[in-house]
C-alpha positions as CSV (number, residue, x, y, z in Angstrom):
1,X,48.1,-2.7,-19.1
2,X,48.4,0.4,-21.3
3,X,49.2,-0.1,-25.0
4,X,50.3,3.6,-25.5
5,X,54.0,2.6,-25.6
6,X,53.3,0.4,-28.6
7,X,51.2,2.9,-30.6
8,X,52.4,5.6,-33.0
9,X,52.1,8.3,-30.3
10,X,50.7,11.0,-32.7
11,X,47.5,8.9,-32.9
12,X,46.7,9.5,-29.2
13,X,48.1,13.0,-28.9
14,X,46.0,16.2,-29.5
15,X,45.6,17.7,-33.0
16,X,48.8,19.6,-34.0
17,X,48.8,23.2,-35.1
18,X,49.8,22.2,-38.7
19,X,49.3,19.0,-40.6
20,X,50.1,17.6,-44.0
21,X,48.5,14.4,-45.5
22,X,50.2,12.5,-48.2
23,X,48.8,9.5,-50.1
24,X,51.1,7.5,-52.3
25,X,50.9,4.8,-55.0
26,X,53.4,2.0,-55.5
27,X,54.9,2.1,-59.0
28,X,54.1,-0.8,-61.2
29,X,56.9,-3.4,-60.9
30,X,58.6,-1.7,-58.0
31,X,59.7,-3.6,-54.9
32,X,58.6,-1.5,-51.9
33,X,60.6,-3.4,-49.2
34,X,63.8,-1.4,-49.1
35,X,61.9,1.9,-49.2
36,X,59.5,0.8,-46.4
37,X,62.4,-0.1,-44.2
38,X,64.0,3.3,-44.7
39,X,60.7,5.1,-44.1
40,X,60.1,3.1,-40.9
41,X,63.5,4.0,-39.6
42,X,62.9,7.7,-40.2
43,X,59.4,7.9,-38.9
44,X,58.8,8.2,-35.2
45,X,55.0,7.8,-35.2
46,X,54.6,11.2,-33.5
47,X,55.6,13.8,-36.0
48,X,55.3,11.3,-38.9
49,X,52.4,8.8,-38.8
50,X,52.5,6.1,-41.4
51,X,49.7,3.9,-42.6
52,X,49.7,1.0,-45.2
53,X,46.9,0.2,-47.6
54,X,45.5,-3.2,-48.2
55,X,46.8,-3.2,-51.8
56,X,50.4,-2.6,-50.6
57,X,50.1,-5.4,-47.9
58,X,48.9,-7.8,-50.6
59,X,51.9,-6.8,-52.8
60,X,54.1,-7.9,-50.0
61,X,52.3,-11.3,-50.0
62,X,51.2,-11.0,-46.3
63,X,47.9,-10.2,-44.7
64,X,46.8,-8.1,-41.8
65,X,43.5,-9.4,-40.3
66,X,40.8,-6.7,-40.5
67,X,42.6,-4.6,-43.2
68,X,40.6,-4.0,-46.4
69,X,40.0,-1.4,-49.0
70,X,37.2,1.1,-48.6
71,X,34.5,0.3,-51.2
72,X,31.7,2.7,-50.0
73,X,28.5,1.6,-48.3
74,X,25.9,-0.6,-49.8
75,X,22.6,1.2,-50.0
76,X,24.0,4.6,-49.4
77,X,21.8,7.5,-50.7
78,X,24.7,9.8,-51.2
79,X,28.0,9.6,-53.0
80,X,30.9,8.1,-51.0
81,X,33.9,8.1,-53.2
82,X,36.5,5.3,-52.8
83,X,40.0,6.4,-53.5
84,X,42.3,3.6,-52.3
85,X,46.0,4.3,-51.9
86,X,49.0,2.2,-51.0
87,X,50.6,4.5,-48.4
88,X,49.3,7.2,-46.1
89,X,51.5,9.7,-44.2
90,X,50.3,12.3,-41.8
91,X,52.9,14.9,-41.0
92,X,52.3,16.8,-37.8
93,X,54.0,20.0,-36.5
94,X,53.8,23.6,-35.7
95,X,55.3,25.3,-38.8
96,X,53.9,24.9,-42.3
97,X,57.3,25.5,-43.9
98,X,58.9,22.7,-41.9
99,X,56.2,20.3,-43.0
100,X,56.9,21.3,-46.6
101,X,60.6,20.5,-46.2
102,X,59.9,17.2,-44.4
103,X,57.4,16.3,-47.1
104,X,60.0,16.9,-49.9
105,X,62.5,14.8,-48.0
106,X,60.1,11.9,-47.7
107,X,59.1,12.2,-51.3
108,X,62.8,11.8,-52.3
109,X,63.1,8.9,-49.9
110,X,60.1,7.1,-51.4
111,X,60.9,8.0,-55.0
112,X,62.5,4.6,-55.9
113,X,59.2,2.8,-55.3
114,X,56.3,5.3,-54.7
115,X,54.7,8.3,-56.4
116,X,53.0,10.9,-54.2
117,X,49.4,10.9,-55.4
118,X,47.8,13.7,-53.3
119,X,48.9,16.3,-50.7
120,X,46.5,18.1,-48.4
121,X,47.7,20.8,-46.0
122,X,45.6,21.2,-42.8
123,X,45.6,23.2,-39.6
124,X,43.9,23.7,-36.3
125,X,41.2,26.4,-36.4
126,X,39.7,28.4,-33.5
127,X,40.8,25.9,-30.8
128,X,39.5,22.8,-32.5
129,X,36.5,24.0,-34.5
130,X,35.5,23.1,-38.0
131,X,35.5,25.9,-40.6
132,X,31.7,26.1,-40.1
133,X,32.4,27.3,-36.5
134,X,31.2,24.1,-34.7
135,X,33.4,22.2,-32.3
136,X,34.8,19.0,-33.8
137,X,35.3,15.7,-31.9
138,X,33.2,16.6,-28.9
139,X,32.5,13.0,-28.0
140,X,36.0,11.7,-28.5
141,X,37.0,9.0,-26.0
142,X,39.8,9.9,-23.6
143,X,42.6,8.2,-21.8
144,X,42.3,4.4,-21.5
145,X,39.0,4.5,-23.4
146,X,40.8,6.2,-26.3
147,X,43.4,3.4,-26.3
148,X,40.8,0.7,-26.2
149,X,38.9,2.4,-29.0
150,X,41.9,3.0,-31.3
151,X,44.4,0.3,-30.7
152,X,44.5,-3.4,-31.3
153,X,44.9,-5.3,-27.9
154,X,47.9,-7.1,-26.5
155,X,46.3,-10.4,-27.6
156,X,47.0,-9.4,-31.2
157,X,50.6,-10.3,-30.9
158,X,52.8,-8.3,-33.3
159,X,49.8,-6.2,-34.2
160,X,49.3,-5.0,-30.6
161,X,49.2,-1.2,-30.4
162,X,48.6,-0.8,-34.1
163,X,45.5,0.9,-35.4
164,X,43.2,1.1,-38.4
165,X,42.3,4.5,-39.8
166,X,39.5,5.6,-42.2
167,X,40.4,8.9,-44.0
168,X,38.1,11.1,-46.0
169,X,38.6,14.6,-47.3
170,X,35.3,16.5,-47.1
171,X,34.8,19.7,-49.2
172,X,32.5,22.2,-47.6
173,X,30.2,24.2,-50.0
174,X,30.4,27.3,-47.9
175,X,27.9,29.3,-50.0
176,X,25.3,26.7,-49.2
177,X,26.1,26.8,-45.5
178,X,26.1,30.6,-45.4
179,X,22.7,30.7,-47.1
180,X,21.2,28.7,-44.1
181,X,19.7,30.5,-41.2
182,X,21.5,30.1,-37.8
183,X,18.7,27.8,-36.6
184,X,19.1,25.6,-39.8
185,X,22.8,25.4,-39.2
186,X,22.4,24.4,-35.5
187,X,19.8,21.8,-36.5
188,X,22.0,20.4,-39.2
189,X,24.8,19.8,-36.6
190,X,22.5,19.2,-33.6
191,X,24.3,21.6,-31.4
192,X,24.2,25.3,-30.6
193,X,27.3,26.7,-32.2
194,X,28.5,29.1,-29.4
195,X,27.8,26.9,-26.4
196,X,28.3,23.5,-28.1
197,X,25.2,22.3,-26.2
198,X,23.2,19.5,-27.8
199,X,19.7,20.5,-29.0
200,X,16.9,18.3,-27.8
201,X,14.6,19.5,-30.6
202,X,17.1,18.9,-33.4
203,X,15.7,16.7,-36.2
204,X,16.6,13.1,-36.6
205,X,18.8,14.1,-39.6
206,X,21.1,16.2,-37.4
207,X,24.7,15.0,-37.4
208,X,24.7,14.6,-33.6
209,X,21.7,12.2,-33.7
210,X,23.0,10.3,-36.8
211,X,26.4,9.6,-35.1
212,X,25.7,9.3,-31.4
213,X,28.2,6.6,-30.8
214,X,26.5,5.2,-27.7
215,X,23.2,4.6,-29.7
216,X,24.6,1.9,-31.8
217,X,24.5,-1.8,-31.0
218,X,27.3,-2.5,-30.4
219,X,28.5,1.0,-29.5
220,X,30.4,2.6,-32.4
221,X,33.2,4.7,-30.8
222,X,36.0,6.0,-33.0
223,X,39.0,8.2,-32.1
224,X,38.6,11.3,-34.3
225,X,41.7,13.2,-35.3
226,X,40.3,15.5,-38.0
227,X,41.8,18.8,-39.2
228,X,40.4,21.6,-41.4
229,X,42.0,22.2,-44.8
230,X,41.9,25.2,-47.1
231,X,43.1,26.0,-50.6
232,X,42.3,29.3,-52.2
233,X,38.8,30.1,-51.2
234,X,37.8,26.5,-50.8
235,X,38.0,24.4,-47.7
236,X,36.7,21.5,-45.6
237,X,37.8,18.8,-43.2
238,X,40.2,15.9,-43.4
239,X,38.3,13.4,-41.4
240,X,40.4,10.7,-39.8
241,X,38.8,8.0,-37.6
242,X,41.2,5.6,-35.8
243,X,39.9,2.3,-34.4
244,X,40.7,-1.2,-33.5
245,X,38.7,-2.2,-36.6
246,X,36.6,-0.4,-39.3
247,X,33.4,-1.6,-37.8
248,X,32.5,1.5,-35.8
249,X,33.3,3.8,-38.7
250,X,31.2,1.8,-41.1
251,X,28.3,1.7,-38.7
252,X,28.3,5.4,-38.4
253,X,28.7,6.0,-42.2
254,X,25.9,3.5,-42.9
255,X,23.6,5.6,-40.8
256,X,24.9,8.9,-42.0
257,X,24.4,7.9,-45.7
258,X,20.8,6.8,-45.2
259,X,21.6,3.1,-45.9
260,X,20.3,2.1,-42.5
261,X,16.9,3.8,-42.3
262,X,16.7,6.2,-45.3
263,X,17.5,9.3,-43.3
264,X,20.5,11.1,-44.7
265,X,22.7,13.1,-42.3
266,X,22.1,16.9,-42.8
267,X,25.8,17.4,-43.2
268,X,25.4,16.4,-46.8
269,X,23.3,19.5,-47.4
270,X,26.5,21.5,-47.4
271,X,29.5,19.2,-47.5
272,X,30.6,16.0,-49.2
273,X,33.5,13.6,-49.2
274,X,35.9,13.7,-52.1
275,X,38.1,10.8,-51.0
276,X,37.8,7.7,-48.9
277,X,40.5,5.2,-48.0
278,X,41.4,2.7,-45.3
279,X,44.9,2.1,-43.8
280,X,46.7,0.1,-41.2
281,X,49.0,2.1,-38.9
282,X,51.7,-0.3,-37.6
283,X,53.0,-0.2,-34.0
284,X,56.3,1.3,-33.0
285,X,59.5,-0.1,-31.5
286,X,62.9,1.4,-30.7
287,X,61.8,4.9,-31.9
288,X,60.6,3.8,-35.3
289,X,57.7,2.1,-37.1
290,X,57.6,-1.6,-36.4
291,X,57.1,-3.6,-39.6
292,X,57.7,-7.1,-38.2
293,X,54.1,-8.0,-38.7
294,X,54.6,-7.7,-42.5
295,X,57.9,-9.5,-42.4
296,X,60.2,-6.4,-42.6
């Protein structure tokens, strides 16, 4: 039986034309319950996706099995910043001005208990390509496989249809990328840019070979819903990986970072994560976010 009706629908839908990511911190001494109830009632899970951090769930004196804070990867040979937050909101839409207005309304709604810590505006680029020009999310699972990858099963009770999401904002050093030859760029990704075909002769450090989801034991599939971001002349990718646990994401990041076999993903030659956080995205019910699993 499909679980799509229980999930925040924006998790399973294609990337929107425009996006805005907010991370928020609970104010010291504030009780978040009333604000969370209002936020849940005004969030449909489609245009407004909501995620809760482990620290916020602990503050409510409840637990969500599998939810934890991102702490990096033991043995990583690159920097993997951990920037935990209490609340994550992904606004989706087609008009950037509309997202700004909605963002300000939500900030006012949350003001009694939360401070907005960070805002990143994002967008779709060239029909789903990264700012480097390479197609993003090529191996994403589809249909029922996407649901099985991203959503907790029916046996999870009140958690059924909910999801865990790992979020990182990566900053591209475009001057480094531009200084690479076309072959070096293709080999770093592991695909030919124009055709998106995998390259058999790509080195083991290529991103495709580092993250081939079927080559892990167990297989490490995630549902990627990433979007490019830009500010001034800087830009990169907001990486968002949804899963029924954090296991697949951590398996991939362990291999990418060189912690598994000492080979670092060639992506790190020209891009690096600035943030890293984990969140739990509750299910939906009656057109709003369902917080019964945390007693609200």
